[in-house]
C-alpha positions as CSV (number, residue, x, y, z in Angstrom):
1,Q,-88.5,99.1,-188.1
2,G,-88.6,98.8,-191.9
3,F,-84.7,97.7,-193.7
4,D,-82.8,99.8,-196.4
5,Y,-82.2,97.7,-198.9
6,S,-81.3,100.3,-201.5
7,K,-76.9,100.3,-201.1
8,W,-77.3,96.5,-202.6
9,D,-78.6,98.4,-205.7
10,K,-74.6,98.6,-207.4
11,L,-73.0,95.5,-206.4
12,E,-69.4,94.4,-207.3
13,I,-68.6,91.0,-207.6
14,S,-65.2,89.7,-205.9
15,D,-61.8,89.7,-206.3
16,D,-62.5,85.2,-206.8
17,E,-62.4,84.9,-210.9
18,E,-65.4,85.8,-212.8
19,T,-63.5,89.6,-214.4
20,F,-60.0,87.3,-214.1
21,H,-57.5,86.8,-217.1
22,P,-57.0,83.4,-218.4
23,N,-53.2,84.3,-218.3
24,L,-52.6,85.9,-215.5
25,D,-51.5,84.4,-212.6
26,T,-54.3,84.6,-209.8
27,G,-52.3,87.5,-207.4
28,L,-51.9,89.5,-211.0
29,N,-55.6,89.2,-211.4
30,V,-57.0,90.6,-208.5
31,R,-54.3,93.7,-208.7
32,V,-55.2,93.8,-211.9
33,N,-58.8,94.4,-211.3
34,R,-58.5,96.7,-207.9
35,I,-56.3,99.0,-210.0
36,T,-59.1,99.2,-212.5
37,R,-62.0,99.5,-209.5
38,D,-59.7,102.3,-207.6
39,R,-59.0,104.5,-210.4
40,K,-63.2,104.0,-211.2
41,E,-63.3,105.6,-207.7
42,E,-60.7,108.4,-208.3
43,E,-63.3,109.4,-211.1
44,I,-66.1,109.5,-209.3
45,D,-64.7,111.1,-206.4
46,E,-63.1,114.0,-209.1
47,E,-66.4,114.4,-210.8
48,K,-67.9,115.1,-207.0
49,K,-65.4,117.5,-205.8
50,K,-66.4,119.5,-209.1
51,L,-70.2,119.4,-208.7
52,E,-69.2,120.3,-204.8
53,A,-67.8,122.9,-205.9
54,S,-70.0,124.6,-208.2
55,G,-72.8,123.6,-205.6
56,K,-74.3,121.0,-207.4
57,F,-74.9,119.2,-204.2
58,D,-78.3,117.3,-205.6
59,E,-75.5,116.3,-208.7
60,A,-73.2,114.6,-206.3
61,E,-75.3,113.0,-204.5
62,K,-77.1,110.9,-207.3
63,L,-73.9,110.0,-208.8
64,E,-72.4,109.5,-204.9
65,S,-75.0,106.9,-204.6
66,R,-74.2,105.5,-208.6
67,R,-71.1,104.5,-207.1
68,P,-70.1,100.3,-207.2
69,L,-70.4,98.6,-204.1
70,H,-67.3,95.5,-203.8
71,V,-66.1,94.0,-201.0
72,N,-63.7,96.9,-200.6
73,N,-65.8,100.0,-199.3
74,I,-68.9,97.7,-199.0
75,C,-68.7,97.9,-195.0
76,R,-66.5,100.7,-193.2
77,I,-66.1,99.4,-189.0
78,K,-66.9,102.6,-187.6
79,E,-66.3,100.6,-184.2
80,E,-64.4,97.5,-183.3
81,R,-64.8,96.5,-179.1
82,T,-62.1,94.0,-177.2
83,I,-63.6,93.2,-174.1
84,I,-61.3,92.1,-171.9
85,H,-62.9,90.3,-168.4
86,S,-60.4,91.2,-165.6
87,R,-60.4,88.2,-162.5
88,D,-61.6,90.6,-160.3
89,G,-65.0,90.9,-162.5
90,T,-64.4,93.4,-163.7
91,T,-64.1,94.8,-167.6
92,K,-62.3,96.6,-169.7
93,D,-63.8,97.7,-173.1
94,K,-61.1,98.8,-176.2
95,T,-62.3,100.4,-179.0
96,K,-60.9,101.3,-182.5
97,K,-62.4,103.5,-185.0
98,G,-62.5,104.4,-188.6
99,E,-61.0,100.9,-189.5
100,E,-61.5,100.3,-193.2
101,F,-62.9,96.6,-194.7
102,S,-59.3,94.7,-195.7
103,V,-59.7,92.8,-199.0
104,D,-56.8,90.0,-197.7
105,E,-58.5,89.9,-194.5
106,F,-61.7,89.2,-196.4
107,T,-59.9,86.7,-198.7
108,L,-58.3,85.2,-196.1
109,F,-62.0,84.8,-193.8
110,K,-63.7,83.2,-196.8
111,Q,-60.8,80.3,-196.4
112,D,-60.5,80.0,-192.9
113,N,-64.0,80.1,-192.7
114,A,-65.3,78.2,-195.4
115,K,-67.1,74.8,-193.3
116,L,-68.7,77.1,-191.4
117,L,-70.3,79.5,-193.9
118,E,-71.5,76.4,-196.1
119,A,-73.6,75.0,-193.1
120,F,-75.1,78.4,-192.3
121,E,-76.1,78.8,-195.7
122,N,-78.1,75.3,-195.9
123,A,-79.3,76.1,-192.3
124,D,-83.2,76.2,-191.4
125,W,-84.8,78.3,-189.3
126,E,-84.2,77.0,-185.9
127,Q,-80.2,75.8,-187.1
128,S,-79.5,79.2,-188.0
129,R,-80.2,80.8,-184.6
130,A,-78.3,77.7,-183.2
131,M,-75.4,78.4,-185.2
132,L,-75.6,82.1,-184.6
133,M,-75.8,81.9,-181.2
134,E,-72.8,79.2,-180.7
135,R,-70.6,80.5,-183.7
136,G,-71.9,84.6,-183.8
137,D,-68.2,85.4,-182.6
138,V,-67.7,84.5,-186.6
139,L,-70.8,84.3,-188.0
140,M,-71.8,88.4,-187.1
141,Q,-68.9,89.6,-188.7
142,E,-69.2,92.3,-191.1
143,Y,-67.3,90.0,-193.4
144,A,-69.8,87.0,-193.4
145,N,-72.5,89.7,-193.6
146,S,-70.2,90.9,-197.3
147,Y,-69.8,87.0,-198.1
148,F,-73.5,86.5,-198.2
149,M,-74.6,89.6,-200.5
150,L,-71.1,89.1,-202.8
151,T,-71.7,85.7,-202.8
152,A,-75.6,86.0,-204.1
153,L,-75.0,87.9,-206.5
154,E,-72.1,86.3,-208.0
155,E,-74.7,82.7,-208.1
156,E,-76.9,84.4,-209.7
157,M,-74.6,86.0,-212.7
158,K,-73.8,82.4,-213.2
159,G,-77.8,81.2,-213.2
160,N,-77.7,79.3,-209.9
161,R,-80.5,80.3,-208.8
162,E,-81.5,78.3,-205.9
163,R,-78.0,79.0,-204.1
164,M,-78.8,82.3,-204.8
165,K,-82.0,82.1,-203.1
166,K,-80.7,80.3,-200.1
167,L,-77.9,83.0,-199.6
168,C,-80.2,86.0,-199.8
169,R,-82.0,84.1,-196.9
170,Q,-79.4,83.3,-195.0
171,G,-77.8,87.0,-196.0
172,Q,-80.9,88.6,-194.8
173,I,-80.6,87.3,-191.2
174,V,-77.4,88.4,-190.6
175,S,-78.0,91.9,-192.4
176,Q,-81.2,92.9,-190.2
177,I,-79.3,91.3,-187.1
178,H,-76.8,94.2,-188.1
179,Q,-79.7,97.1,-188.9
180,L,-80.7,96.0,-185.5
181,A,-77.8,96.6,-183.4
182,E,-76.8,100.0,-185.5
183,P,-79.0,102.6,-183.6
184,M,-78.7,100.7,-179.7
185,K,-74.9,100.8,-181.0
186,R,-74.8,97.4,-179.7
187,P,-72.8,95.0,-181.1
188,P,-74.8,92.4,-183.4
189,R,-74.0,89.3,-181.9
190,D,-76.0,90.9,-178.7
191,L,-79.2,91.3,-180.9
192,V,-79.2,88.0,-182.1
193,P,-82.0,86.7,-179.4
194,R,-84.2,90.0,-179.7
195,F,-83.9,89.3,-183.4
196,F,-85.4,85.5,-183.7
197,E,-88.4,86.4,-181.2
198,K,-89.5,89.5,-183.1
199,F,-90.3,87.0,-186.1
200,E,-91.8,84.4,-183.6
201,R,-95.2,84.8,-184.8
202,D,-95.7,83.8,-188.3
203,E,-97.5,87.3,-189.0
204,S,-93.9,88.6,-188.7
205,K,-91.9,85.6,-190.7
206,A,-93.9,87.0,-193.5
207,T,-92.9,90.1,-193.4
208,F,-89.3,89.0,-193.5
209,E,-89.4,86.8,-196.5
210,E,-91.3,90.1,-197.9
211,G,-87.9,91.4,-196.7
212,V,-86.0,89.1,-198.6
213,N,-88.2,88.6,-201.8
214,H,-87.2,92.7,-202.0
215,F,-83.6,92.1,-201.6
216,M,-83.8,89.2,-204.1
217,G,-85.7,91.7,-206.6
218,H,-82.8,93.9,-206.1
219,L,-80.5,91.7,-206.4
220,Q,-81.2,90.3,-209.6
221,R,-81.9,93.8,-211.5
222,R,-78.0,94.8,-210.2
223,A,-76.9,90.6,-211.6
224,I,-78.8,91.8,-214.9
225,E,-76.5,95.3,-214.9
226,K,-73.7,94.1,-214.3
227,K,-74.1,91.1,-217.7
228,K,-74.3,94.6,-219.5
229,E,-71.4,96.2,-218.4
230,E,-69.6,93.6,-219.0
231,D,-70.6,92.7,-222.3
232,E,-69.6,96.3,-222.7
233,A,-66.4,96.2,-221.2
234,A,-65.8,93.2,-223.7
235,Q,-66.7,95.0,-226.8
236,E,-64.6,98.4,-225.7
237,A,-61.8,95.6,-224.6
238,A,-62.1,94.0,-228.1
239,A,-62.0,97.4,-230.3
240,A,-58.7,98.2,-228.0
241,Q,-57.4,95.1,-229.0
242,P,-55.1,96.3,-232.2
243,A,-53.9,100.0,-230.6
244,E,-52.6,97.6,-227.6
245,E,-51.0,95.2,-229.9
246,E,-48.7,97.9,-231.3
247,M,-47.9,99.4,-228.2
248,Q,-46.0,95.7,-226.5
249,P,-43.2,96.1,-225.4
250,V,-40.4,95.2,-226.8
251,S,-37.3,93.0,-225.7
252,L,-34.5,95.2,-224.4
253,V,-32.3,93.5,-227.6
254,E,-35.0,94.4,-229.8
255,A,-34.4,97.9,-228.5
256,M,-31.2,97.8,-228.9
257,H,-30.6,96.3,-232.4
258,S,-32.7,99.6,-233.9
259,M,-31.5,102.5,-231.7
260,S,-28.2,104.3,-233.7
261,K,-24.7,103.7,-231.8
262,E,-25.3,107.4,-230.5
263,E,-28.6,106.4,-229.1
264,R,-27.0,103.4,-227.6
265,M,-24.3,105.6,-225.6
266,G,-26.8,107.7,-224.1
267,P,-25.7,111.6,-223.1
């Protein structure tokens, strides 16, 4: 079975630091990025509705395919399961459906598991198998899957090609296990042994490496597009700067000095 890499074509970098304004604090930068991104999402949603209302479903589908992916929409949890083992040996399976990917939780996930993620990034094939068997509770989460994909894009944007390759390879192990588990309706962690058994033979490993290279090609093209978009955004920002300066807020005291007595008093 082949794996679908097309969803990663429009990856956006995360909220961390790439687009931060140096004069704003981290929290405000994150909020600004999210507001800008949400506006883009709303524009796409609005245009898509218009196209569908006009019966232009092919154009609507093409528009949706161009929607940039980021940590807030890259994944949605279709099913979250909590297995409770009782003393009598029975189990209860509690499932929550429709819960969405949380940016704040993703940020905490990266902070809390930084050492483990770094160790997995540098693991070889057998070490990867052992780590996924032992720490699949963390490494097989959707947050881990997104971490490797998004960080790989960030590193390619920075010109760190070697680290990008490692992140892509390790990320593809996690991603392909998720894709293997999806049609079976099984938790990805359960499919770790089967995945590694599937790629025991040299020819099978070659197929895996081919998939990794295919994904890296997508990511490198996306990095080029992203740089172009950033350059265009910088040019637009520079052109808009004079207008923004004219719209800078003045202090209440300055404003009151320019007002007449009647205006100060109000109606």
